[in-house]
C-alpha positions as CSV (number, residue, x, y, z in Angstrom):
1,X,120.4,100.7,131.1
2,X,118.1,98.1,132.6
3,X,114.5,97.7,131.3
4,X,113.3,98.6,134.8
5,X,115.2,101.9,134.7
6,X,113.8,102.7,131.3
7,X,110.3,102.0,132.5
8,X,110.7,104.3,135.4
9,X,112.1,107.1,133.2
10,X,109.1,106.9,130.9
11,X,106.7,107.2,133.9
12,X,108.3,110.2,135.6
13,X,107.3,113.7,134.6
14,X,110.6,115.5,133.6
15,X,109.7,118.8,135.3
16,X,107.4,117.9,138.3
17,X,109.5,114.8,139.1
18,X,106.3,113.0,140.0
19,X,105.3,109.5,138.7
20,X,102.6,109.5,136.0
21,X,99.0,108.5,136.9
22,X,99.6,105.8,134.3
23,X,101.9,104.0,136.8
24,X,99.2,102.2,138.8
25,X,101.0,98.9,138.0
26,X,104.5,100.4,138.3
27,X,105.9,98.3,141.2
28,X,104.7,95.1,139.5
29,X,105.9,96.4,136.2
30,X,109.4,97.0,137.6
31,X,109.5,93.5,139.1
32,X,108.3,92.1,135.8
33,X,111.1,94.0,134.0
34,X,113.7,92.5,136.4
35,X,112.1,89.0,135.9
36,X,112.4,89.4,132.1
37,X,116.1,90.3,132.3
38,X,116.9,87.4,134.7
39,X,114.9,85.0,132.5
40,X,116.9,86.3,129.5
41,X,120.1,85.5,131.4
42,X,118.8,81.9,131.9
43,X,118.7,82.4,135.7
44,X,114.9,82.4,136.3
45,X,112.2,80.4,134.6
46,X,108.6,79.2,135.0
47,X,108.6,75.5,135.8
48,X,107.3,73.1,133.2
49,X,106.0,69.6,133.8
50,X,108.0,66.9,135.6
51,X,110.1,69.3,137.6
52,X,110.7,69.4,141.4
53,X,108.9,72.7,141.5
54,X,105.2,72.7,140.6
55,X,104.4,73.5,137.0
56,X,103.7,77.2,136.4
57,X,105.7,78.3,139.5
58,X,108.9,80.3,139.7
59,X,112.1,78.2,139.5
60,X,115.7,79.3,139.5
61,X,118.3,77.9,137.1
62,X,122.0,77.6,137.5
63,X,124.2,80.1,135.8
64,X,126.6,83.0,136.1
65,X,125.3,85.7,138.6
66,X,124.3,89.0,137.0
67,X,126.9,91.7,137.0
68,X,124.3,94.4,137.8
69,X,123.8,94.9,141.5
70,X,120.0,95.5,141.2
71,X,119.5,92.3,139.2
72,X,121.8,90.5,141.7
73,X,119.7,91.7,144.6
74,X,116.4,90.7,142.8
75,X,117.8,87.2,142.1
76,X,118.7,86.8,145.8
77,X,115.1,87.7,146.8
78,X,113.7,85.3,144.2
79,X,115.8,82.5,145.8
80,X,113.5,82.7,148.8
81,X,110.5,82.7,146.5
82,X,111.2,79.6,144.4
83,X,108.0,77.6,144.1
84,X,105.8,80.7,144.4
85,X,103.3,81.7,141.8
86,X,104.7,84.4,139.4
87,X,102.1,86.9,140.7
88,X,103.1,86.4,144.3
89,X,106.8,86.6,143.4
90,X,106.3,89.8,141.4
91,X,104.4,91.4,144.3
92,X,107.1,90.6,146.9
93,X,110.0,91.5,144.6
94,X,108.3,94.7,143.7
95,X,108.3,95.9,147.3
96,X,111.2,98.4,147.6
97,X,112.3,97.9,144.0
98,X,111.1,101.4,143.0
99,X,113.5,103.1,145.5
100,X,116.4,100.8,144.3
101,X,115.8,101.8,140.7
102,X,115.5,105.5,141.6
103,X,118.8,105.2,143.6
104,X,120.4,103.7,140.5
105,X,119.2,106.5,138.2
106,X,120.1,109.2,140.7
107,X,123.6,107.7,141.1
108,X,124.0,107.8,137.3
109,X,123.1,111.5,137.2
110,X,119.9,110.8,135.1
111,X,117.5,111.9,137.8
112,X,117.9,114.0,140.9
113,X,116.2,113.5,144.3
114,X,114.5,116.4,146.0
115,X,113.0,115.7,149.4
116,X,110.9,118.0,151.5
117,X,108.1,117.9,154.1
118,X,104.5,119.0,153.4
119,X,103.2,121.2,156.3
120,X,106.6,120.6,157.9
121,X,105.5,117.1,158.8
122,X,104.8,114.7,155.9
123,X,107.9,113.7,153.9
124,X,107.5,113.8,150.1
125,X,109.9,113.1,147.3
126,X,110.3,114.4,143.7
127,X,112.7,113.0,141.1
128,X,112.9,115.5,138.2
129,X,115.2,114.9,135.3
130,X,118.9,115.8,135.7
131,X,120.1,114.6,132.3
132,X,117.3,114.2,129.7
133,X,119.5,112.7,126.9
134,X,118.9,109.1,128.0
135,X,115.1,109.5,127.9
136,X,115.1,111.3,124.6
137,X,117.1,108.6,123.0
138,X,114.9,106.0,124.6
139,X,111.7,107.6,123.3
140,X,113.1,108.0,119.8
141,X,114.1,104.4,119.7
142,X,110.7,103.1,120.8
143,X,108.9,105.5,118.4
144,X,111.0,104.3,115.5
145,X,110.2,100.7,116.3
146,X,106.4,101.4,116.6
147,X,106.7,103.1,113.2
148,X,108.0,99.9,111.7
149,X,111.8,99.7,112.4
150,X,113.1,96.4,113.5
151,X,113.5,96.3,117.3
152,X,116.7,95.1,119.0
153,X,116.2,92.5,121.7
154,X,116.2,95.0,124.6
155,X,113.6,97.4,122.9
156,X,111.4,94.5,122.0
157,X,111.3,93.4,125.7
158,X,110.5,97.0,126.8
159,X,107.7,97.4,124.3
160,X,106.3,94.0,125.3
161,X,106.3,95.1,129.0
162,X,104.6,98.4,128.2
163,X,102.0,96.5,126.1
164,X,101.4,94.1,129.0
165,X,100.9,96.9,131.5
166,X,98.5,98.6,129.1
167,X,100.4,102.0,129.2
168,X,102.2,102.1,125.9
169,X,100.2,105.0,124.3
170,X,100.0,106.7,127.7
171,X,103.7,107.2,127.9
172,X,104.7,107.2,124.2
173,X,103.4,109.9,121.8
174,X,102.0,108.2,118.7
175,X,100.0,109.5,115.7
176,X,97.6,106.5,115.7
177,X,97.0,104.6,118.9
178,X,95.3,101.7,117.3
179,X,98.2,101.2,114.9
180,X,100.8,101.5,117.7
181,X,99.0,99.0,119.9
182,X,98.7,96.6,117.0
183,X,102.5,97.0,116.3
184,X,103.2,96.4,120.0
185,X,101.1,93.3,120.0
186,X,102.9,91.9,117.0
187,X,106.3,92.5,118.7
188,X,105.0,91.0,122.0
189,X,104.0,87.8,120.1
190,X,107.2,87.8,118.0
191,X,110.1,85.3,118.0
192,X,112.6,87.7,119.6
193,X,112.4,85.9,123.0
194,X,113.6,82.5,124.0
195,X,111.4,80.0,125.7
196,X,112.3,81.1,129.2
197,X,111.6,84.8,128.4
198,X,108.4,83.9,126.6
199,X,107.1,82.1,129.7
200,X,108.2,85.0,131.9
201,X,106.3,87.4,129.6
202,X,103.2,85.3,129.8
203,X,103.5,85.2,133.6
204,X,103.8,89.0,133.8
205,X,100.8,89.3,131.5
206,X,98.8,87.0,133.7
207,X,99.9,88.7,136.9
208,X,99.1,92.2,135.7
209,X,95.7,91.0,134.4
210,X,94.9,89.5,137.8
211,X,95.9,92.6,139.6
212,X,93.4,94.6,137.5
213,X,90.6,92.1,137.4
214,X,90.4,91.1,141.1
215,X,89.8,94.7,142.4
216,X,87.3,95.2,139.6
217,X,85.3,92.1,140.5
218,X,85.4,93.0,144.2
219,X,84.1,96.5,143.4
220,X,81.4,95.2,141.1
221,X,80.3,92.7,143.7
222,X,80.1,95.3,146.4
223,X,78.1,97.7,144.3
224,X,75.5,95.0,143.4
225,X,75.2,93.8,147.0
226,X,76.5,90.3,146.1
């Protein structure tokens, strides 16, 4: 299962089928998850010095196309965004990605889609759990790693993303939030990732931070009359 699919599972309430309030950064998080997987495959990178693409911008690398259709579509979108800042690329890739991830999980029988109209006019969608075994195994795996177990590559990437989004302890039940966050920070800074993935992680961190900081500054400025 893709990291993006696991992220969505953690953020959907099993019974109501609604996305958790902790998902304010969901679309950017899903895009970040796809970027991490493509970076891990050696297909996407953040440009370094002395490259045709400006340093710090998104650059594509040659390699075998991903087998997964969702990653393949994301890579195709990134081809038109080469040279963009990671934040801009994440924003554009994130548009429509949520529905694509939902389609994938519904197609696998993990979630089910329920659509109706509020007041007979406004369309709304719920995606309650159809098969909860995947999420239960996922949560158990993450909880074990936060408790001290050695993470596999995939779980380390997921925990790193949850840490970057600031939602780890909002979606995972832990006995001690401070200890869990410290463990996640250690994993995020660990040597599990190659150079390309590490740069992608840093780019996601910076993009999420900017998305939170800019509205905060604007709101503060407006309230003080500056």
